[in-house]
PDB file as gemmi writes it, atoms N, CA and C in Angstrom:
CRYST1    1.000    1.000    1.000  90.00  90.00  90.00 P 1                      
ATOM      1  N   MET A   1       0.817  -1.192   0.000  1.00  0.00           N  
ATOM      2  CA  MET A   1       0.000   0.000   0.000  1.00  0.00           C  
ATOM      3  C   MET A   1       0.862   1.258   0.000  1.00  0.00           C  
ATOM      4  N   LEU A   2       1.934   1.277   0.834  1.00  0.00           N  
ATOM      5  CA  LEU A   2       2.802   2.446   0.921  1.00  0.00           C  
ATOM      6  C   LEU A   2       3.505   2.741  -0.403  1.00  0.00           C  
ATOM      7  N   PRO A   3       4.056   1.726  -1.113  1.00  0.00           N  
ATOM      8  CA  PRO A   3       4.671   2.047  -2.401  1.00  0.00           C  
ATOM      9  C   PRO A   3       3.685   2.614  -3.411  1.00  0.00           C  
ATOM     10  N   LYS A   4       2.435   2.174  -3.327  1.00  0.00           N  
ATOM     11  CA  LYS A   4       1.424   2.697  -4.244  1.00  0.00           C  
ATOM     12  C   LYS A   4       1.151   4.175  -3.958  1.00  0.00           C  
ATOM     13  N   ILE A   5       1.095   4.521  -2.652  1.00  0.00           N  
ATOM     14  CA  ILE A   5       0.854   5.921  -2.272  1.00  0.00           C  
ATOM     15  C   ILE A   5       2.050   6.782  -2.651  1.00  0.00           C  
ATOM     16  N   LEU A   6       3.264   6.298  -2.381  1.00  0.00           N  
ATOM     17  CA  LEU A   6       4.458   7.068  -2.719  1.00  0.00           C  
ATOM     18  C   LEU A   6       4.635   7.208  -4.218  1.00  0.00           C  
ATOM     19  N   GLY A   7       4.139   6.252  -4.969  1.00  0.00           N  
ATOM     20  CA  GLY A   7       4.240   6.339  -6.421  1.00  0.00           C  
ATOM     21  C   GLY A   7       3.325   7.387  -7.008  1.00  0.00           C  
ATOM     22  N   THR A   8       2.257   7.720  -6.299  1.00  0.00           N  
ATOM     23  CA  THR A   8       1.308   8.700  -6.828  1.00  0.00           C  
ATOM     24  C   THR A   8       1.601  10.125  -6.370  1.00  0.00           C  
ATOM     25  N   VAL A   9       2.578  10.314  -5.494  1.00  0.00           N  
ATOM     26  CA  VAL A   9       2.915  11.665  -5.022  1.00  0.00           C  
ATOM     27  C   VAL A   9       3.569  12.427  -6.171  1.00  0.00           C  
ATOM     28  N   ASP A  10       3.027  13.591  -6.444  1.00  0.00           N  
ATOM     29  CA  ASP A  10       3.587  14.426  -7.505  1.00  0.00           C  
ATOM     30  C   ASP A  10       4.948  14.956  -7.091  1.00  0.00           C  
ATOM     31  N   ARG A  11       5.680  15.444  -8.058  1.00  0.00           N  
ATOM     32  CA  ARG A  11       6.964  16.083  -7.769  1.00  0.00           C  
ATOM     33  C   ARG A  11       6.753  17.458  -7.159  1.00  0.00           C  
ATOM     34  N   PHE A  12       5.545  17.960  -7.244  1.00  0.00           N  
ATOM     35  CA  PHE A  12       5.241  19.292  -6.732  1.00  0.00           C  
ATOM     36  C   PHE A  12       5.438  19.378  -5.222  1.00  0.00           C  
ATOM     37  N   TYR A  13       5.004  18.385  -4.488  1.00  0.00           N  
ATOM     38  CA  TYR A  13       5.028  18.453  -3.032  1.00  0.00           C  
ATOM     39  C   TYR A  13       6.438  18.442  -2.444  1.00  0.00           C  
ATOM     40  N   PRO A  14       7.353  17.618  -2.920  1.00  0.00           N  
ATOM     41  CA  PRO A  14       8.723  17.738  -2.388  1.00  0.00           C  
ATOM     42  C   PRO A  14       9.375  19.078  -2.717  1.00  0.00           C  
ATOM     43  N   ILE A  15       9.091  19.589  -3.907  1.00  0.00           N  
ATOM     44  CA  ILE A  15       9.634  20.903  -4.288  1.00  0.00           C  
ATOM     45  C   ILE A  15       9.021  21.990  -3.411  1.00  0.00           C  
ATOM     46  N   LEU A  16       7.708  21.884  -3.146  1.00  0.00           N  
ATOM     47  CA  LEU A  16       7.045  22.848  -2.274  1.00  0.00           C  
ATOM     48  C   LEU A  16       7.624  22.787  -0.863  1.00  0.00           C  
ATOM     49  N   ALA A  17       7.837  21.596  -0.340  1.00  0.00           N  
ATOM     50  CA  ALA A  17       8.406  21.451   1.004  1.00  0.00           C  
ATOM     51  C   ALA A  17       9.806  22.050   1.065  1.00  0.00           C  
ATOM     52  N   PHE A  18      10.613  21.802   0.034  1.00  0.00           N  
ATOM     53  CA  PHE A  18      11.964  22.364  -0.001  1.00  0.00           C  
ATOM     54  C   PHE A  18      11.916  23.887  -0.046  1.00  0.00           C  
ATOM     55  N   ALA A  19      11.027  24.445  -0.870  1.00  0.00           N  
ATOM     56  CA  ALA A  19      10.910  25.906  -0.974  1.00  0.00           C  
ATOM     57  C   ALA A  19      10.444  26.511   0.346  1.00  0.00           C  
ATOM     58  N   LEU A  20       9.510  25.846   1.023  1.00  0.00           N  
ATOM     59  CA  LEU A  20       9.035  26.371   2.307  1.00  0.00           C  
ATOM     60  C   LEU A  20      10.123  26.318   3.364  1.00  0.00           C  
ATOM     61  N   ILE A  21      10.923  25.271   3.366  1.00  0.00           N  
ATOM     62  CA  ILE A  21      12.029  25.186   4.317  1.00  0.00           C  
ATOM     63  C   ILE A  21      13.030  26.307   4.082  1.00  0.00           C  
ATOM     64  N   ILE A  22      13.336  26.582   2.811  1.00  0.00           N  
ATOM     65  CA  ILE A  22      14.257  27.679   2.476  1.00  0.00           C  
ATOM     66  C   ILE A  22      13.673  29.020   2.919  1.00  0.00           C  
ATOM     67  N   LEU A  23      12.373  29.227   2.674  1.00  0.00           N  
ATOM     68  CA  LEU A  23      11.744  30.492   3.071  1.00  0.00           C  
ATOM     69  C   LEU A  23      11.701  30.658   4.586  1.00  0.00           C  
ATOM     70  N   ILE A  24      11.445  29.573   5.304  1.00  0.00           N  
ATOM     71  CA  ILE A  24      11.438  29.649   6.768  1.00  0.00           C  
ATOM     72  C   ILE A  24      12.835  29.995   7.290  1.00  0.00           C  
ATOM     73  N   ALA A  25      13.853  29.359   6.725  1.00  0.00           N  
ATOM     74  CA  ALA A  25      15.224  29.644   7.146  1.00  0.00           C  
ATOM     75  C   ALA A  25      15.583  31.100   6.846  1.00  0.00           C  
ATOM     76  N   LEU A  26      15.186  31.596   5.693  1.00  0.00           N  
ATOM     77  CA  LEU A  26      15.462  32.987   5.325  1.00  0.00           C  
ATOM     78  C   LEU A  26      14.728  33.954   6.252  1.00  0.00           C  
ATOM     79  N   THR A  27      13.499  33.630   6.605  1.00  0.00           N  
ATOM     80  CA  THR A  27      12.730  34.473   7.516  1.00  0.00           C  
ATOM     81  C   THR A  27      13.366  34.516   8.900  1.00  0.00           C  
ATOM     82  N   VAL A  28      13.787  33.374   9.402  1.00  0.00           N  
ATOM     83  CA  VAL A  28      14.419  33.324  10.718  1.00  0.00           C  
ATOM     84  C   VAL A  28      15.728  34.110  10.704  1.00  0.00           C  
ATOM     85  N   PHE A  29      16.519  33.950   9.655  1.00  0.00           N  
ATOM     86  CA  PHE A  29      17.786  34.673   9.546  1.00  0.00           C  
ATOM     87  C   PHE A  29      17.556  36.185   9.482  1.00  0.00           C  
ATOM     88  N   THR A  30      16.555  36.610   8.711  1.00  0.00           N  
ATOM     89  CA  THR A  30      16.248  38.034   8.590  1.00  0.00           C  
ATOM     90  C   THR A  30      15.749  38.591   9.920  1.00  0.00           C  
ATOM     91  N   PHE A  31      14.859  37.867  10.593  1.00  0.00           N  
ATOM     92  CA  PHE A  31      14.334  38.309  11.876  1.00  0.00           C  
ATOM     93  C   PHE A  31      15.447  38.423  12.902  1.00  0.00           C  
ATOM     94  N   LYS A  32      16.374  37.470  12.884  1.00  0.00           N  
ATOM     95  CA  LYS A  32      17.504  37.521  13.806  1.00  0.00           C  
ATOM     96  C   LYS A  32      18.368  38.757  13.533  1.00  0.00           C  
ATOM     97  N   GLY A  33      18.579  39.082  12.269  1.00  0.00           N  
ATOM     98  CA  GLY A  33      19.357  40.271  11.913  1.00  0.00           C  
ATOM     99  C   GLY A  33      18.680  41.557  12.335  1.00  0.00           C  
ATOM    100  N   VAL A  34      17.359  41.626  12.163  1.00  0.00           N  
ATOM    101  CA  VAL A  34      16.622  42.839  12.543  1.00  0.00           C  
ATOM    102  C   VAL A  34      16.656  43.026  14.053  1.00  0.00           C  
ATOM    103  N   VAL A  35      16.440  41.951  14.803  1.00  0.00           N  
ATOM    104  CA  VAL A  35      16.472  42.053  16.265  1.00  0.00           C  
ATOM    105  C   VAL A  35      17.869  42.432  16.741  1.00  0.00           C  
ATOM    106  N   SER A  36      18.888  41.880  16.120  1.00  0.00           N  
ATOM    107  CA  SER A  36      20.259  42.224  16.485  1.00  0.00           C  
ATOM    108  C   SER A  36      20.538  43.699  16.202  1.00  0.00           C  
ATOM    109  N   ALA A  37      20.067  44.203  15.078  1.00  0.00           N  
ATOM    110  CA  ALA A  37      20.268  45.615  14.746  1.00  0.00           C  
ATOM    111  C   ALA A  37      19.528  46.523  15.724  1.00  0.00           C  
ATOM    112  N   LEU A  38      18.324  46.128  16.121  1.00  0.00           N  
ATOM    113  CA  LEU A  38      17.564  46.940  17.072  1.00  0.00           C  
ATOM    114  C   LEU A  38      18.224  46.964  18.442  1.00  0.00           C  
ATOM    115  N   THR A  39      18.748  45.839  18.886  1.00  0.00           N  
ATOM    116  CA  THR A  39      19.411  45.837  20.188  1.00  0.00           C  
ATOM    117  C   THR A  39      20.712  46.629  20.151  1.00  0.00           C  
ATOM    118  N   THR A  40      21.397  46.581  19.024  1.00  0.00           N  
ATOM    119  CA  THR A  40      22.623  47.374  18.889  1.00  0.00           C  
ATOM    120  C   THR A  40      22.296  48.863  18.865  1.00  0.00           C  
ATOM    121  N   ALA A  41      21.218  49.228  18.176  1.00  0.00           N  
ATOM    122  CA  ALA A  41      20.836  50.637  18.091  1.00  0.00           C  
ATOM    123  C   ALA A  41      20.328  51.164  19.424  1.00  0.00           C  
ATOM    124  N   ALA A  42      19.778  50.298  20.250  1.00  0.00           N  
ATOM    125  CA  ALA A  42      19.227  50.743  21.527  1.00  0.00           C  
ATOM    126  C   ALA A  42      20.307  51.002  22.566  1.00  0.00           C  
ATOM    127  N   LYS A  43      21.479  50.438  22.368  1.00  0.00           N  
ATOM    128  CA  LYS A  43      22.558  50.652  23.333  1.00  0.00           C  
ATOM    129  C   LYS A  43      23.115  52.066  23.177  1.00  0.00           C  
ATOM    130  N   ILE A  44      23.335  52.714  24.276  1.00  0.00           N  
ATOM    131  CA  ILE A  44      23.888  54.069  24.252  1.00  0.00           C  
ATOM    132  C   ILE A  44      25.380  53.969  24.544  1.00  0.00           C  
ATOM    133  N   ASP A  45      26.155  54.517  23.642  1.00  0.00           N  
ATOM    134  CA  ASP A  45      27.599  54.513  23.855  1.00  0.00           C  
ATOM    135  C   ASP A  45      27.951  55.693  24.750  1.00  0.00           C  
ATOM    136  N   GLU A  46      28.393  55.408  25.931  1.00  0.00           N  
ATOM    137  CA  GLU A  46      28.667  56.467  26.909  1.00  0.00           C  
ATOM    138  C   GLU A  46      29.886  57.298  26.534  1.00  0.00           C  
ATOM    139  N   GLN A  47      30.780  56.749  25.747  1.00  0.00           N  
ATOM    140  CA  GLN A  47      31.951  57.525  25.332  1.00  0.00           C  
ATOM    141  C   GLN A  47      31.557  58.617  24.350  1.00  0.00           C  
ATOM    142  N   ILE A  48      30.568  58.335  23.516  1.00  0.00           N  
ATOM    143  CA  ILE A  48      30.123  59.353  22.559  1.00  0.00           C  
ATOM    144  C   ILE A  48      29.341  60.445  23.282  1.00  0.00           C  
ATOM    145  N   ALA A  49      28.413  60.031  24.141  1.00  0.00           N  
ATOM    146  CA  ALA A  49      27.587  61.006  24.845  1.00  0.00           C  
ATOM    147  C   ALA A  49      28.401  61.762  25.893  1.00  0.00           C  
ATOM    148  N   GLY A  50      29.284  61.068  26.540  1.00  0.00           N  
ATOM    149  CA  GLY A  50      30.079  61.716  27.579  1.00  0.00           C  
ATOM    150  C   GLY A  50      29.271  61.905  28.844  1.00  0.00           C  
ATOM    151  N   SER A  51      29.943  62.051  29.930  1.00  0.00           N  
ATOM    152  CA  SER A  51      29.236  62.228  31.196  1.00  0.00           C  
ATOM    153  C   SER A  51      28.827  63.686  31.399  1.00  0.00           C  
ATOM    154  N   ALA A  52      29.299  64.586  30.545  1.00  0.00           N  
ATOM    155  CA  ALA A  52      28.986  66.000  30.700  1.00  0.00           C  
ATOM    156  C   ALA A  52      27.736  66.401  29.913  1.00  0.00           C  
ATOM    157  N   ALA A  53      27.036  65.444  29.337  1.00  0.00           N  
ATOM    158  CA  ALA A  53      25.830  65.772  28.581  1.00  0.00           C  
ATOM    159  C   ALA A  53      24.746  66.234  29.543  1.00  0.00           C  
ATOM    160  N   GLN A  54      24.225  67.433  29.296  1.00  0.00           N  
ATOM    161  CA  GLN A  54      23.207  68.001  30.173  1.00  0.00           C  
ATOM    162  C   GLN A  54      22.104  68.602  29.315  1.00  0.00           C  
ATOM    163  N   LEU A  55      20.931  68.694  29.898  1.00  0.00           N  
ATOM    164  CA  LEU A  55      19.819  69.348  29.230  1.00  0.00           C  
ATOM    165  C   LEU A  55      19.723  70.788  29.706  1.00  0.00           C  
ATOM    166  N   ASN A  56      19.525  71.674  28.770  1.00  0.00           N  
ATOM    167  CA  ASN A  56      19.280  73.068  29.118  1.00  0.00           C  
ATOM    168  C   ASN A  56      17.764  73.213  29.276  1.00  0.00           C  
ATOM    169  N   LEU A  57      17.299  73.144  30.497  1.00  0.00           N  
ATOM    170  CA  LEU A  57      15.861  73.103  30.749  1.00  0.00           C  
ATOM    171  C   LEU A  57      15.158  74.399  30.364  1.00  0.00           C  
ATOM    172  N   SER A  58      15.824  75.527  30.494  1.00  0.00           N  
ATOM    173  CA  SER A  58      15.170  76.789  30.129  1.00  0.00           C  
ATOM    174  C   SER A  58      14.934  76.849  28.625  1.00  0.00           C  
ATOM    175  N   LYS A  59      15.909  76.422  27.844  1.00  0.00           N  
ATOM    176  CA  LYS A  59      15.727  76.394  26.390  1.00  0.00           C  
ATOM    177  C   LYS A  59      14.661  75.372  26.001  1.00  0.00           C  
ATOM    178  N   LEU A  60      14.669  74.232  26.692  1.00  0.00           N  
ATOM    179  CA  LEU A  60      13.684  73.199  26.413  1.00  0.00           C  
ATOM    180  C   LEU A  60      12.273  73.697  26.703  1.00  0.00           C  
ATOM    181  N   ASP A  61      12.103  74.396  27.806  1.00  0.00           N  
ATOM    182  CA  ASP A  61      10.795  74.964  28.134  1.00  0.00           C  
ATOM    183  C   ASP A  61      10.383  76.027  27.121  1.00  0.00           C  
ATOM    184  N   GLN A  62      11.351  76.846  26.688  1.00  0.00           N  
ATOM    185  CA  GLN A  62      11.061  77.894  25.720  1.00  0.00           C  
ATOM    186  C   GLN A  62      10.598  77.302  24.395  1.00  0.00           C  
ATOM    187  N   VAL A  63      11.278  76.281  23.918  1.00  0.00           N  
ATOM    188  CA  VAL A  63      10.902  75.647  22.659  1.00  0.00           C  
ATOM    189  C   VAL A  63       9.552  74.961  22.787  1.00  0.00           C  
ATOM    190  N   TYR A  64       9.300  74.349  23.938  1.00  0.00           N  
ATOM    191  CA  TYR A  64       8.020  73.690  24.164  1.00  0.00           C  
ATOM    192  C   TYR A  64       6.884  74.699  24.121  1.00  0.00           C  
ATOM    193  N   GLU A  65       7.057  75.833  24.779  1.00  0.00           N  
ATOM    194  CA  GLU A  65       6.025  76.871  24.775  1.00  0.00           C  
ATOM    195  C   GLU A  65       5.792  77.413  23.372  1.00  0.00           C  
ATOM    196  N   GLU A  66       6.853  77.615  22.603  1.00  0.00           N  
ATOM    197  CA  GLU A  66       6.695  78.105  21.240  1.00  0.00           C  
ATOM    198  C   GLU A  66       5.957  77.085  20.377  1.00  0.00           C  
ATOM    199  N   ALA A  67       6.232  75.816  20.578  1.00  0.00           N  
ATOM    200  CA  ALA A  67       5.556  74.786  19.796  1.00  0.00           C  
ATOM    201  C   ALA A  67       4.083  74.688  20.163  1.00  0.00           C  
ATOM    202  N   ILE A  68       3.762  74.867  21.431  1.00  0.00           N  
ATOM    203  CA  ILE A  68       2.368  74.790  21.874  1.00  0.00           C  
ATOM    204  C   ILE A  68       1.585  76.005  21.388  1.00  0.00           C  
ATOM    205  N   GLN A  69       2.190  77.186  21.437  1.00  0.00           N  
ATOM    206  CA  GLN A  69       1.494  78.413  21.076  1.00  0.00           C  
ATOM    207  C   GLN A  69       1.452  78.654  19.570  1.00  0.00           C  
ATOM    208  N   LYS A  70       2.173  77.878  18.804  1.00  0.00           N  
ATOM    209  CA  LYS A  70       2.227  78.084  17.359  1.00  0.00           C  
ATOM    210  C   LYS A  70       0.865  77.786  16.741  1.00  0.00           C  
ATOM    211  N   ARG A  71       0.412  78.692  15.923  1.00  0.00           N  
ATOM    212  CA  ARG A  71      -0.877  78.515  15.258  1.00  0.00           C  
ATOM    213  C   ARG A  71      -0.644  77.940  13.876  1.00  0.00           C  
ATOM    214  N   GLY A  72      -1.507  77.054  13.482  1.00  0.00           N  
ATOM    215  CA  GLY A  72      -1.402  76.438  12.177  1.00  0.00           C  
ATOM    216  C   GLY A  72      -1.885  77.387  11.085  1.00  0.00           C  
ATOM    217  N   ILE A  73      -1.531  77.093   9.884  1.00  0.00           N  
ATOM    218  CA  ILE A  73      -1.956  77.893   8.733  1.00  0.00           C  
ATOM    219  C   ILE A  73      -3.354  77.422   8.339  1.00  0.00           C  
ATOM    220  N   SER A  74      -4.292  78.356   8.380  1.00  0.00           N  
ATOM    221  CA  SER A  74      -5.666  77.995   8.015  1.00  0.00           C  
ATOM    222  C   SER A  74      -5.889  78.287   6.533  1.00  0.00           C  
ATOM    223  N   LEU A  75      -6.657  77.431   5.911  1.00  0.00           N  
ATOM    224  CA  LEU A  75      -6.949  77.598   4.497  1.00  0.00           C  
ATOM    225  C   LEU A  75      -8.183  78.465   4.318  1.00  0.00           C  
ATOM    226  N   ASP A  76      -8.093  79.410   3.398  1.00  0.00           N  
ATOM    227  CA  ASP A  76      -9.245  80.236   3.065  1.00  0.00           C  
ATOM    228  C   ASP A  76      -9.938  79.586   1.869  1.00  0.00           C  
ATOM    229  N   LEU A  77     -11.062  78.977   2.118  1.00  0.00           N  
ATOM    230  CA  LEU A  77     -11.756  78.261   1.047  1.00  0.00           C  
ATOM    231  C   LEU A  77     -12.842  79.117   0.404  1.00  0.00           C  
ATOM    232  N   GLY A  78     -12.760  80.407   0.586  1.00  0.00           N  
ATOM    233  CA  GLY A  78     -13.693  81.326  -0.079  1.00  0.00           C  
ATOM    234  C   GLY A  78     -15.039  81.394   0.603  1.00  0.00           C  
ATOM    235  N   LYS A  79     -15.059  81.255   1.878  1.00  0.00           N  
ATOM    236  CA  LYS A  79     -16.344  81.341   2.593  1.00  0.00           C  
ATOM    237  C   LYS A  79     -16.799  82.748   2.716  1.00  0.00           C  
TER     238      LYS A  79                                                      
END                                                                             
């Protein structure tokens, strides 16, 4: 019975299985690369930033207030 079943299997299914295995491997490899890149990007290099990095809070508050008070450009549609 088994040889009869194996004799009727098309060549399509082994090729499909091989293609799916290749695609799964490629997906896993790509996902691993993306996660590795994200973890590398999330790390802060303290030598670049330096320990003297400080925020100027007065300037930050000033820019925040200007951004909040800024009025958008309204369109005149001929009303």
